[in-house]
N, C-alpha and C positions, 0 to 999 in steps of 0.2 A: 046328830053326829054326821058330819060330812064324810062321804066315802069317795076316794080317788082310786082309779085302777091304772096299773102300768105293768110293764114286763118285769122290771126289777127295781127294788128299792134298796138304796145303799145308805147306811147310817154312819155318818162321820166323814169329814172332808180332808183328813190328813193324807199322807202319801198313799196309804192303802185304799181308802175310799175313793179318792180322786182318780187313782189309776183304774180301779174297777169300773167306775162310772164312765170314764173316758173310753176305755176299751169296749165296753158293752154298747155305748152309744155309737161308736164307730162301726160296730157290727150291725147297726140298724135297730137296736132295741130301744124301747120307750123306757127311759131311766129317770127315776127321781132320786136326787142326791140330797140328803138331809143333814143339816148342821145345827147343833144346839146353840152355838155361839153366833155372834154377829159378824158381818164383814167389816172388821175394824180397820180404819184407815189412818188412825193417829199412831203411826209407827215411829219408833226411835225415841219415845218419851216414856218416862216412868209411869205416868197416868195411863198412857196407851197400853203399856205392857200389863199394868194391873187389871185393865179391862179384859185383856186377852187371856189372862191366867186365872184359873179357878181359885177362888178365895183370895184374889189379888196377889197371887204368888206365895201365899202363906199356907198352902196345903201341907199338912204334916201327917205322918203315921202316928199310931197310938203311942209309939215309943219316942215321938218328937223329932223324927228325921224329916227334914223339909224335902218336898218333891215338886217338880214342875208338872202341871196338868193344864195344858192349853185348851181353851174352849173358844175357838175362833175359826173363821174360814181359813183353811190351810193347815189347821191343827198345829202340832209341835214344830212344823217346818218354819213357822213364823219366828221362832225364837231359838232355832238351832244355829250351829256354827258354820253351816255350809260345807261341812266335811263329808268325804265320801270314802267308802271302802267296799270291796267286793264281799260277797257272802263268806261266812267263816269256813275255813278249810275242813272243819269237822262235820259240816252239815250233810254232805253226801255219804262219806264212809260210815257215819254213825246212824243216820236217819234215812238214807237212800233217796234224798231229794237233791236233784241237780238243778240249781238255779243259774248256773254260770252263763248259759246262752242268753237268757232274759236279762241277766245283770250286765253282761257285756253290751247288749243292744242298748240298754238304758244308759250305760256309761258313755257310749258314743253319742246317743241322742242328746244328752244333757251337756255334752262338751266338757266332761270332767278332765281336769288337767292340774299340773303343779303351777303354783304362782311363780312368776319370774322373781329372781333374787331381789330386785329393786321394789317389788310390790309385796313381798312376804313380810316386810317389817324389819327395821334395823335391830330392835331388841330381840326379836325372835331368832333372827339369823345369828345374833351374838350368843344366844342360848345354845343353838345347834353347834356352833363352832366350839364353844366351851366344853360341851358334853363330849364331842368327838375328840377334843384334845386330851380329855381325861382317859378316853379309851372306850366310851360308849358308842352306840350306833344310832345316831339320829339322822333324820332325813326330812325333806319337805313332805307335807301331807297333800293328797289330791283334794281339790276343792271344786264344788259345783257353783262356780262364780264366773260372771262375765266381766272380765277385767276392763273391757271397753267402757263400762259404766262407772268405774272408779272415778271419784272426783278429785282432781289435782293429784292423781297418782295414788290416792288412798281410798279405802273402803270406809265403812262406818265404824271400824275398829271395835272397841269393847261394846259400843252401843248396838252392835248387830244383835245381841241377845235381847234387846228391847224391840226389835223389828228393824229390818234393813230399809233405810230411807233412800239409798242411792239406786236400789233395784238390781244390784249386782248379784245378790244371792238368789239361787233358785228356791222357789217355794211351791207347795202343792197348788197354790192359786193358779199357777200356769196351767196345770192339768185341768183344774176346774173350768177355766176359760175355754180350753180345748174341748172339754166334755160338752159344755153349753153350745159351742159352735157345731158340734156333731148332733145336737138335738136334745141333750139331757136337760132336765129342769133342776135348778139348784135353789133350795130354799134354806134361808138362815133363820135363826131364832126358832128352830123347829126341833123340839126335844122328843126323841123316841122314848115312850114310857113303857111299852110292852111289845112283845112279839106275839102275833096272832097265830095260834097253833090249833089245828083240828086233825084228829086221827093220826097224830105223829108227824104231821107235815106242816111246814111254815106256810101261812097264807097271806102274811103282810105284817104291818106294824100299827100300833096306836101312837099318834103324834099329838103333842101339845104345842100349839103355836098361837101367839097373840091372844092368849086367854081362852082359846077354844080347843076342843079335842076332836080329832078326826081319825078315821081309819084309812090306811093306804093298803089296798089289796094288790098283791103281786105274787106270782109263782116262784120268784127268786128273791131271797132276802139275804143281804150281806151286811154283817155288823163290822164296822171299822171305827168304832168310837174311841178306841184306845185301851191301854192295859188295865185301867180301873173301871170305866163305864161298861165295857163290853161284858166282863164276867157278871156284873150286876144284872144286865138284861138277860143273860143266859140263866142265871139263878131264878129270875122271875118267870122264865119260860119252863122251869122245872129241871134244869141241868145243874144238879147240886154240886158236881165236881168242879164246876167253874169257880175260879177264885181261890181254890185250895192250893196254896203255894205261889210264891212270886219271887221275882228278882228285881233289883232297883238300880243296878250299876252304880254303887256308891262312889262319890267323887269328893275330892277335897282340893282346895287351892293352897299352894305354898307360895308366899309372897316374899320378894326380896326388894329392898330399897337400894337402887343403884346410884352411884355418885353422878352419873352423866345422863343416862337415857331411861325412858319408860316405855311400856308396851301398850298403852291405852289406844294408840292409833293403829296398831298392827292388826291384820286380819286374825280372827280367832283360830287357834290351833293350826297355824300355818306350818309349824314343824312338830314332828312327833318321833317317838321311838316305838318299835315293835319288838325290841330286844327281849322284853320280859313278858311277852304275850303268853308263852306257855306256862308262866307262873301266875297268870291272871292279873297282870299289872300293865297298864298303859299310861304313858306320860305324854304331855303336849303343852305347848305354850297357850295360855289363856289368862285373861284378867277380866273381872266383872266391871260393869260401869261404876263410875265414881261413888254414887250414893249407895249402891249395893255393897261395894267394897267397905265403905265406912261402917254400915250396919253389921256386916259380917264380922269385921275385925273388932267392932265395939263389943260384940258378945264375948270376946276373949278377955276383956278387961280394959281398964283405962289406958294401959300401955298400947294396946291394939288400936284403940280409937285415936290416940295421939299419932301413932305411926301412919295411920290412914291419911293424915293430912299431907303426907309426902306422895300422894297418888301419882302425880305426874312423873315421878321417877321410880315407879313400881314395875317390876317384872313378875309375872305369875306363871307357875307351872301347875297344870292340872294333873292330879293323880286320880286315875279311875281304875277300879278293881272289879274283877268278875266275882260276884258274890254267890254264896250257896243258896239253893232253893229253900224257901221257908215261909212261914207266915200265911196270911190269907187276905182276900178282899171280901168283906161281908156284903149282905144284900143292900146295905145303906151306902156302900161305896167307901167305907172306912178301911184303911189299910193297916194291918198289923205286921210289922217286919222288923225283927231284931237282927243286928249284925252278929255273926259268930266270931269266935276267937280267931279263926283262920282268916276271916274277912279283915279284921282289924290288924292282923299281922301283915297282910299284904299292903294295907294302907300305910302302916309304919315303914315298911320297906320302901315303898314308893316315895314317901316323904323324905326319907333319909337320902335317897339318890337325888331328889330334887334340891335339897339343901346343899349337897355337895356341888351340884352344877351351878347353882346360884352364887355360891362362893367363888367358883372359878370365873364367873362373868365379872366379878368385882364387887358383889354385894357383901358387906361385912356380916359376920355371923350374928352380931347384935341387931342387925337390921333385917333378919329373916324371921318370919312368923307364919303360922298355919291357921287357916280358917276352919269353919265347922264342916263336918261330914254331912252331905246331902245326897238325895237320890236323883239320878239323871233320867233314867228310862224305866218307869214302872212297866214291867212286861212279864211274860211267862205265866200269865194267869189262866190262859185257855190253851194249854200246851198241845202241840202236835203229838199224837199217840196216846193222849189221855182225854182231852176234851174235844178235839177235832181230829179227823183222820188225815192222811197224807194229802187229800184233795181239799182240805180245810173245811169239810162238812161236819156238822155236829151230828149227834144222834137223832136230831129232828131233821127230817128230810127237807132239802132245799133251803136249809138255814146254814149259812157259811160265816166264817170269820176271817178278816184280813187286816190285821194290825199287829202291833208288837206283842199282843197277848198270846199269839200262837207260838212264839219262840220256845223251843223245848228246853232251853237253858239260856243263861245270860249270853247275849251276843258278844259283848265286850269289844265293840267296834261301832263306828257310825252305822245307823240302821236304815237310812233312807233307801239306798240302792237295793238292799235285801227285801225291804217291804214292797217296793215297786215291782221287783221281779216276782215276788209271791203273787201280787195282784194280776200281773199279766198271765202267769201260769194258771191262776184260778179262773180267769175269764175263758181261757181255752177249754178248761174242763167243763165249765157251765155250758158253753156252746156245743161242745161235743156230746154232752149228756142230752141236750135238747134235740140234737140231730145225729144220732148214732150212725156209724157207717154201715 
């Protein structure tokens, strides 16, 4: 067994892991960043997306709810919508954690901004105008996108969820590159199998790479593998509360077939409403790529499959709800999570509003249909206050967590800015712990 030593080992290269690796490397630390997946480059294709997603995108809970679980350099940022939001307003008053300074710094660093009207997409703007004409309160969504990289005034549209080919969308791969420039070592196809613990203190990790097993010894271990893999590793390390309870941000698409326009070339979620946020409901424009739409609607029956042939004239509204904590992630990484009656009631409410708006845009009622419910962000499995403390440290000394698993409840908003802010805050704590004043 080969042994490597470093100052810190970070497991997972999504927004949390990439941030922690970058900040520690910039502070002069010898950092090893590990990623189970590969550095996939076939972006924007169905085959490429299948390679990036665990079980080719067919990962399901025991109850049959589909969930996205990215296993690739950059993690879930490779398949997200490029949307941004500040940390939730309840985080500080309920949990005493103020991320706003770090979040604002990140907001400015990444150039988060609203898309100009002409780049937000004709169909999306039509939805916003229709909703506001009814009396709702829709607005453009902040995006982490470089519009200078749009091709012919357009981004990758619906295919962004397969991986952005134009490079306009920010991904954690940018931070990985910056971490490497600062001296961090990044290794792909490197699966963390266990955390090495001695006398209640983390001493490193066991890694499987290219058919060989190796030990990485480090006085600081940060798990950022995601809402499902991280609690599995913690359970293996003896933290049995990890994985008890989770949230998945259930989502559903409501489709309308319009007489004139479609949304497939619009940026994903370019317009949204926060009007129902206090009710745990968020809506925004989004449509899946063509083939994914066909398979999703085909599950609803022959009529759904037939209507999917009108893809070029389809407009989609995403309904996302804040679900109640429940279920668990077991030691094998299997998720059990049933939706409650309250969750389903929120979904029905969001779908009814979406149908009303689509009718106002000009979609006939007979041409409106709903897709299946699926999970967007498996999270909350290693919650602050239960599995990690306010400094994101577990009961095992020097073992930290920095990914969506730490959320104390469903975030119900884009997660990237919040996770990055947590990462910056964590690194300051680690450095201060090493060098107390």
